[in-house]
PQR file of N, CA, C, O and H, with PARSE charges and radii, in Angstrom:
ATOM      1  N   UNK A   1      18.224 -27.698 -12.827 -0.4000 1.5000
ATOM      2  CA  UNK A   1      18.126 -28.548 -14.006 -0.0000 2.0000
ATOM      3  C   UNK A   1      16.743 -28.392 -14.618  0.5500 1.7000
ATOM      4  O   UNK A   1      15.745 -28.800 -14.023 -0.5500 1.4000
ATOM      5  N   UNK A   2      16.687 -27.821 -15.769 -0.4000 1.5000
ATOM      6  CA  UNK A   2      15.422 -27.529 -16.437 -0.0000 2.0000
ATOM      7  C   UNK A   2      14.577 -28.781 -16.680  0.5500 1.7000
ATOM      8  O   UNK A   2      13.354 -28.721 -16.551 -0.5500 1.4000
ATOM      9  H   UNK A   2      17.497 -27.491 -16.252  0.4000 1.0000
ATOM     10  N   UNK A   3      15.189 -29.897 -17.024 -0.4000 1.5000
ATOM     11  CA  UNK A   3      14.430 -31.087 -17.371 -0.0000 2.0000
ATOM     12  C   UNK A   3      13.699 -31.722 -16.193  0.5500 1.7000
ATOM     13  O   UNK A   3      12.887 -32.623 -16.404 -0.5500 1.4000
ATOM     14  H   UNK A   3      16.182 -29.945 -17.129  0.4000 1.0000
ATOM     15  N   UNK A   4      13.958 -31.285 -14.954 -0.4000 1.5000
ATOM     16  CA  UNK A   4      13.306 -31.877 -13.792 -0.0000 2.0000
ATOM     17  C   UNK A   4      12.245 -30.976 -13.169  0.5500 1.7000
ATOM     18  O   UNK A   4      11.822 -31.224 -12.040 -0.5500 1.4000
ATOM     19  H   UNK A   4      14.618 -30.553 -14.782  0.4000 1.0000
ATOM     20  N   UNK A   5      11.806 -29.938 -13.878 -0.4000 1.5000
ATOM     21  CA  UNK A   5      10.859 -28.995 -13.295 -0.0000 2.0000
ATOM     22  C   UNK A   5       9.487 -29.593 -13.000  0.5500 1.7000
ATOM     23  O   UNK A   5       8.780 -29.069 -12.139 -0.5500 1.4000
ATOM     24  H   UNK A   5      12.150 -29.737 -14.795  0.4000 1.0000
ATOM     25  N   UNK A   6       9.082 -30.663 -13.674 -0.4000 1.5000
ATOM     26  CA  UNK A   6       7.761 -31.239 -13.434 -0.0000 2.0000
ATOM     27  C   UNK A   6       7.825 -32.560 -12.666  0.5500 1.7000
ATOM     28  O   UNK A   6       6.783 -33.140 -12.361 -0.5500 1.4000
ATOM     29  H   UNK A   6       9.656 -31.089 -14.373  0.4000 1.0000
ATOM     30  N   UNK A   7       9.020 -33.042 -12.352 -0.4000 1.5000
ATOM     31  CA  UNK A   7       9.144 -34.317 -11.645 -0.0000 2.0000
ATOM     32  C   UNK A   7       8.397 -34.285 -10.320  0.5500 1.7000
ATOM     33  O   UNK A   7       8.553 -33.358  -9.525 -0.5500 1.4000
ATOM     34  H   UNK A   7       9.867 -32.571 -12.601  0.4000 1.0000
ATOM     35  N   UNK A   8       7.584 -35.313 -10.096 -0.4000 1.5000
ATOM     36  CA  UNK A   8       6.853 -35.494  -8.834 -0.0000 2.0000
ATOM     37  C   UNK A   8       5.844 -34.375  -8.576  0.5500 1.7000
ATOM     38  O   UNK A   8       5.550 -34.072  -7.419 -0.5500 1.4000
ATOM     39  H   UNK A   8       7.458 -36.066 -10.742  0.4000 1.0000
ATOM     40  N   UNK A   9       5.305 -33.754  -9.633 -0.4000 1.5000
ATOM     41  CA  UNK A   9       4.333 -32.666  -9.486 -0.0000 2.0000
ATOM     42  C   UNK A   9       2.984 -33.031 -10.098  0.5500 1.7000
ATOM     43  O   UNK A   9       2.271 -32.159 -10.595 -0.5500 1.4000
ATOM     44  H   UNK A   9       5.543 -33.999 -10.573  0.4000 1.0000
ATOM     45  N   UNK A  10       2.635 -34.300 -10.066 -0.4000 1.5000
ATOM     46  CA  UNK A  10       1.373 -34.771 -10.642 -0.0000 2.0000
ATOM     47  C   UNK A  10       0.190 -34.000 -10.060  0.5500 1.7000
ATOM     48  O   UNK A  10       0.082 -33.838  -8.844 -0.5500 1.4000
ATOM     49  H   UNK A  10       3.214 -35.009  -9.663  0.4000 1.0000
ATOM     50  N   UNK A  11      -0.693 -33.527 -10.937 -0.4000 1.5000
ATOM     51  CA  UNK A  11      -1.884 -32.803 -10.509 -0.0000 2.0000
ATOM     52  C   UNK A  11      -1.674 -31.318 -10.307  0.5500 1.7000
ATOM     53  O   UNK A  11      -2.641 -30.583 -10.105 -0.5500 1.4000
ATOM     54  H   UNK A  11      -0.605 -33.659 -11.924  0.4000 1.0000
ATOM     55  N   UNK A  12      -0.437 -30.859 -10.358 -0.4000 1.5000
ATOM     56  CA  UNK A  12      -0.147 -29.433 -10.182 -0.0000 2.0000
ATOM     57  C   UNK A  12      -0.174 -28.717 -11.526  0.5500 1.7000
ATOM     58  O   UNK A  12      -0.165 -29.355 -12.579 -0.5500 1.4000
ATOM     59  H   UNK A  12       0.348 -31.456 -10.523  0.4000 1.0000
ATOM     60  N   UNK A  13      -0.208 -27.396 -11.484 -0.4000 1.5000
ATOM     61  CA  UNK A  13      -0.237 -26.586 -12.700 -0.0000 2.0000
ATOM     62  C   UNK A  13       1.100 -26.654 -13.429  0.5500 1.7000
ATOM     63  O   UNK A  13       2.160 -26.724 -12.807 -0.5500 1.4000
ATOM     64  H   UNK A  13      -0.215 -26.877 -10.629  0.4000 1.0000
ATOM     65  N   UNK A  14       1.031 -26.632 -14.757 -0.4000 1.5000
ATOM     66  CA  UNK A  14       2.231 -26.648 -15.597 -0.0000 2.0000
ATOM     67  C   UNK A  14       3.126 -25.456 -15.259  0.5500 1.7000
ATOM     68  O   UNK A  14       2.639 -24.387 -14.890 -0.5500 1.4000
ATOM     69  H   UNK A  14       0.170 -26.575 -15.262  0.4000 1.0000
ATOM     70  N   UNK A  15       4.432 -25.651 -15.387 -0.4000 1.5000
ATOM     71  CA  UNK A  15       5.391 -24.592 -15.069 -0.0000 2.0000
ATOM     72  C   UNK A  15       5.545 -23.573 -16.194  0.5500 1.7000
ATOM     73  O   UNK A  15       6.166 -22.528 -15.995 -0.5500 1.4000
ATOM     74  H   UNK A  15       4.828 -26.519 -15.687  0.4000 1.0000
ATOM     75  N   UNK A  16       4.989 -23.860 -17.376 -0.4000 1.5000
ATOM     76  CA  UNK A  16       5.040 -22.915 -18.490 -0.0000 2.0000
ATOM     77  C   UNK A  16       3.969 -21.854 -18.269  0.5500 1.7000
ATOM     78  O   UNK A  16       2.783 -22.177 -18.208 -0.5500 1.4000
ATOM     79  H   UNK A  16       4.485 -24.709 -17.537  0.4000 1.0000
ATOM     80  N   UNK A  17       4.369 -20.609 -18.150 -0.4000 1.5000
ATOM     81  CA  UNK A  17       3.448 -19.530 -17.781 -0.0000 2.0000
ATOM     82  C   UNK A  17       2.236 -19.411 -18.692  0.5500 1.7000
ATOM     83  O   UNK A  17       1.131 -19.170 -18.207 -0.5500 1.4000
ATOM     84  H   UNK A  17       5.333 -20.347 -18.200  0.4000 1.0000
ATOM     85  N   UNK A  18       2.413 -19.573 -19.989 -0.4000 1.5000
ATOM     86  CA  UNK A  18       1.306 -19.388 -20.926 -0.0000 2.0000
ATOM     87  C   UNK A  18       0.424 -20.631 -21.078  0.5500 1.7000
ATOM     88  O   UNK A  18      -0.567 -20.577 -21.805 -0.5500 1.4000
ATOM     89  H   UNK A  18       3.311 -19.768 -20.383  0.4000 1.0000
ATOM     90  N   UNK A  19       0.743 -21.726 -20.430 -0.4000 1.5000
ATOM     91  CA  UNK A  19       0.037 -22.992 -20.627 -0.0000 2.0000
ATOM     92  C   UNK A  19      -1.152 -23.187 -19.688  0.5500 1.7000
ATOM     93  O   UNK A  19      -2.290 -23.292 -20.145 -0.5500 1.4000
ATOM     94  H   UNK A  19       1.548 -21.769 -19.839  0.4000 1.0000
ATOM     95  N   UNK A  20      -0.899 -23.235 -18.400 -0.4000 1.5000
ATOM     96  CA  UNK A  20      -1.911 -23.491 -17.373 -0.0000 2.0000
ATOM     97  C   UNK A  20      -2.513 -24.891 -17.461  0.5500 1.7000
ATOM     98  O   UNK A  20      -3.629 -25.115 -16.991 -0.5500 1.4000
ATOM     99  H   UNK A  20       0.026 -23.149 -18.030  0.4000 1.0000
ATOM    100  N   UNK A  21      -1.778 -25.840 -18.061 -0.4000 1.5000
ATOM    101  CA  UNK A  21      -2.225 -27.231 -18.095 -0.0000 2.0000
ATOM    102  C   UNK A  21      -1.945 -27.904 -16.758  0.5500 1.7000
ATOM    103  O   UNK A  21      -1.414 -27.277 -15.842 -0.5500 1.4000
ATOM    104  H   UNK A  21      -0.872 -25.658 -18.442  0.4000 1.0000
ATOM    105  N   UNK A  22      -2.300 -29.175 -16.647 -0.4000 1.5000
ATOM    106  CA  UNK A  22      -2.097 -29.941 -15.421 -0.0000 2.0000
ATOM    107  C   UNK A  22      -1.098 -31.063 -15.684  0.5500 1.7000
ATOM    108  O   UNK A  22      -1.218 -31.788 -16.671 -0.5500 1.4000
ATOM    109  H   UNK A  22      -2.732 -29.685 -17.392  0.4000 1.0000
ATOM    110  N   UNK A  23      -0.112 -31.203 -14.800 -0.4000 1.5000
ATOM    111  CA  UNK A  23       0.915 -32.229 -14.934 -0.0000 2.0000
ATOM    112  C   UNK A  23       0.299 -33.611 -14.708  0.5500 1.7000
ATOM    113  O   UNK A  23      -0.419 -33.827 -13.731 -0.5500 1.4000
ATOM    114  H   UNK A  23      -0.015 -30.614 -13.998  0.4000 1.0000
ATOM    115  N   UNK A  24       0.586 -34.538 -15.618 -0.4000 1.5000
ATOM    116  CA  UNK A  24       0.115 -35.916 -15.509 -0.0000 2.0000
ATOM    117  C   UNK A  24       1.294 -36.845 -15.281  0.5500 1.7000
ATOM    118  O   UNK A  24       2.443 -36.492 -15.549 -0.5500 1.4000
ATOM    119  H   UNK A  24       1.168 -34.362 -16.411  0.4000 1.0000
ATOM    120  N   UNK A  25       0.988 -38.054 -14.776 -0.4000 1.5000
ATOM    121  CA  UNK A  25       2.025 -39.073 -14.580 -0.0000 2.0000
ATOM    122  C   UNK A  25       1.590 -40.338 -15.294  0.5500 1.7000
ATOM    123  O   UNK A  25       0.447 -40.775 -15.158 -0.5500 1.4000
ATOM    124  H   UNK A  25       0.054 -38.340 -14.559  0.4000 1.0000
ATOM    125  N   UNK A  26       2.495 -40.920 -16.049 -0.4000 1.5000
ATOM    126  CA  UNK A  26       2.282 -42.233 -16.644 -0.0000 2.0000
ATOM    127  C   UNK A  26       3.452 -43.116 -16.234  0.5500 1.7000
ATOM    128  O   UNK A  26       4.508 -42.620 -15.839 -0.5500 1.4000
ATOM    129  H   UNK A  26       3.423 -40.565 -16.160  0.4000 1.0000
ATOM    130  N   UNK A  27       3.257 -44.432 -16.330 -0.4000 1.5000
ATOM    131  CA  UNK A  27       4.328 -45.370 -15.992 -0.0000 2.0000
ATOM    132  C   UNK A  27       4.773 -46.067 -17.270  0.5500 1.7000
ATOM    133  O   UNK A  27       3.969 -46.672 -17.980 -0.5500 1.4000
ATOM    134  H   UNK A  27       2.400 -44.835 -16.650  0.4000 1.0000
ATOM    135  N   UNK A  28       6.068 -45.972 -17.549 -0.4000 1.5000
ATOM    136  CA  UNK A  28       6.670 -46.603 -18.722 -0.0000 2.0000
ATOM    137  C   UNK A  28       7.790 -47.516 -18.260  0.5500 1.7000
ATOM    138  O   UNK A  28       8.741 -47.064 -17.621 -0.5500 1.4000
ATOM    139  H   UNK A  28       6.722 -45.481 -16.973  0.4000 1.0000
ATOM    140  N   UNK A  29       7.685 -48.783 -18.574 -0.4000 1.5000
ATOM    141  CA  UNK A  29       8.712 -49.769 -18.190 -0.0000 2.0000
ATOM    142  C   UNK A  29       9.000 -49.719 -16.695  0.5500 1.7000
ATOM    143  O   UNK A  29      10.149 -49.852 -16.275 -0.5500 1.4000
ATOM    144  H   UNK A  29       6.913 -49.150 -19.093  0.4000 1.0000
ATOM    145  N   UNK A  30       7.955 -49.527 -15.892 -0.4000 1.5000
ATOM    146  CA  UNK A  30       8.108 -49.516 -14.442 -0.0000 2.0000
ATOM    147  C   UNK A  30       8.633 -48.212 -13.868  0.5500 1.7000
ATOM    148  O   UNK A  30       8.897 -48.130 -12.668 -0.5500 1.4000
ATOM    149  H   UNK A  30       7.021 -49.419 -16.233  0.4000 1.0000
ATOM    150  N   UNK A  31       8.791 -47.186 -14.707 -0.4000 1.5000
ATOM    151  CA  UNK A  31       9.306 -45.888 -14.240 -0.0000 2.0000
ATOM    152  C   UNK A  31       8.260 -44.814 -14.480  0.5500 1.7000
ATOM    153  O   UNK A  31       7.552 -44.850 -15.486 -0.5500 1.4000
ATOM    154  H   UNK A  31       8.576 -47.252 -15.681  0.4000 1.0000
ATOM    155  N   UNK A  32       8.156 -43.865 -13.571 -0.4000 1.5000
ATOM    156  CA  UNK A  32       7.197 -42.772 -13.712 -0.0000 2.0000
ATOM    157  C   UNK A  32       7.718 -41.705 -14.665  0.5500 1.7000
ATOM    158  O   UNK A  32       8.898 -41.357 -14.651 -0.5500 1.4000
ATOM    159  H   UNK A  32       8.732 -43.836 -12.754  0.4000 1.0000
ATOM    160  N   UNK A  33       6.818 -41.198 -15.487 -0.4000 1.5000
ATOM    161  CA  UNK A  33       7.116 -40.092 -16.393 -0.0000 2.0000
ATOM    162  C   UNK A  33       6.091 -39.006 -16.138  0.5500 1.7000
ATOM    163  O   UNK A  33       4.889 -39.269 -16.170 -0.5500 1.4000
ATOM    164  H   UNK A  33       5.859 -41.481 -15.499  0.4000 1.0000
ATOM    165  N   UNK A  34       6.546 -37.793 -15.885 -0.4000 1.5000
ATOM    166  CA  UNK A  34       5.664 -36.664 -15.612 -0.0000 2.0000
ATOM    167  C   UNK A  34       5.720 -35.716 -16.797  0.5500 1.7000
ATOM    168  O   UNK A  34       6.800 -35.429 -17.314 -0.5500 1.4000
ATOM    169  H   UNK A  34       7.523 -37.579 -15.858  0.4000 1.0000
ATOM    170  N   UNK A  35       4.549 -35.222 -17.235 -0.4000 1.5000
ATOM    171  CA  UNK A  35       4.519 -34.325 -18.395 -0.0000 2.0000
ATOM    172  C   UNK A  35       3.232 -33.517 -18.421  0.5500 1.7000
ATOM    173  O   UNK A  35       2.263 -33.843 -17.735 -0.5500 1.4000
ATOM    174  H   UNK A  35       3.672 -35.455 -16.815  0.4000 1.0000
ATOM    175  N   UNK A  36       3.236 -32.467 -19.220 -0.4000 1.5000
ATOM    176  CA  UNK A  36       2.043 -31.654 -19.453 -0.0000 2.0000
ATOM    177  C   UNK A  36       1.506 -32.034 -20.832  0.5500 1.7000
ATOM    178  O   UNK A  36       2.213 -31.863 -21.825 -0.5500 1.4000
ATOM    179  H   UNK A  36       4.023 -32.203 -19.777  0.4000 1.0000
ATOM    180  N   UNK A  37       0.274 -32.544 -20.923 -0.4000 1.5000
ATOM    181  CA  UNK A  37      -0.264 -32.956 -22.223 -0.0000 2.0000
ATOM    182  C   UNK A  37      -0.521 -31.788 -23.174  0.5500 1.7000
ATOM    183  O   UNK A  37      -0.639 -32.000 -24.381 -0.5500 1.4000
ATOM    184  H   UNK A  37      -0.301 -32.682 -20.117  0.4000 1.0000
ATOM    185  N   UNK A  38      -0.609 -30.569 -22.661 -0.4000 1.5000
ATOM    186  CA  UNK A  38      -0.799 -29.408 -23.533 -0.0000 2.0000
ATOM    187  C   UNK A  38       0.523 -28.963 -24.161  0.5500 1.7000
ATOM    188  O   UNK A  38       0.556 -28.602 -25.338 -0.5500 1.4000
ATOM    189  H   UNK A  38      -0.513 -30.397 -21.681  0.4000 1.0000
ATOM    190  N   UNK A  39       1.602 -28.986 -23.394 -0.4000 1.5000
ATOM    191  CA  UNK A  39       2.912 -28.529 -23.882 -0.0000 2.0000
ATOM    192  C   UNK A  39       3.652 -29.609 -24.664  0.5500 1.7000
ATOM    193  O   UNK A  39       4.307 -29.308 -25.662 -0.5500 1.4000
ATOM    194  H   UNK A  39       1.575 -29.279 -22.438  0.4000 1.0000
ATOM    195  N   UNK A  40       3.557 -30.847 -24.229 -0.4000 1.5000
ATOM    196  CA  UNK A  40       4.325 -31.929 -24.836 -0.0000 2.0000
ATOM    197  C   UNK A  40       3.396 -32.859 -25.594  0.5500 1.7000
ATOM    198  O   UNK A  40       2.424 -33.370 -25.038 -0.5500 1.4000
ATOM    199  H   UNK A  40       3.025 -31.092 -23.418  0.4000 1.0000
ATOM    200  N   UNK A  41       3.694 -33.073 -26.852 -0.4000 1.5000
ATOM    201  CA  UNK A  41       2.838 -33.933 -27.684 -0.0000 2.0000
ATOM    202  C   UNK A  41       3.628 -35.098 -28.230  0.5500 1.7000
ATOM    203  O   UNK A  41       3.081 -35.931 -28.952 -0.5500 1.4000
ATOM    204  H   UNK A  41       4.483 -32.657 -27.304  0.4000 1.0000
TER
END
């Protein structure tokens, strides 16, 4: 499942080869959201 590639990978390198950003975690409505701030705006 493509949409779960960054789940639970906080602090690790982004999965997008050309990015090299770091996965961050934020909490929204009591749920964790993982994302790369360079790839996702």
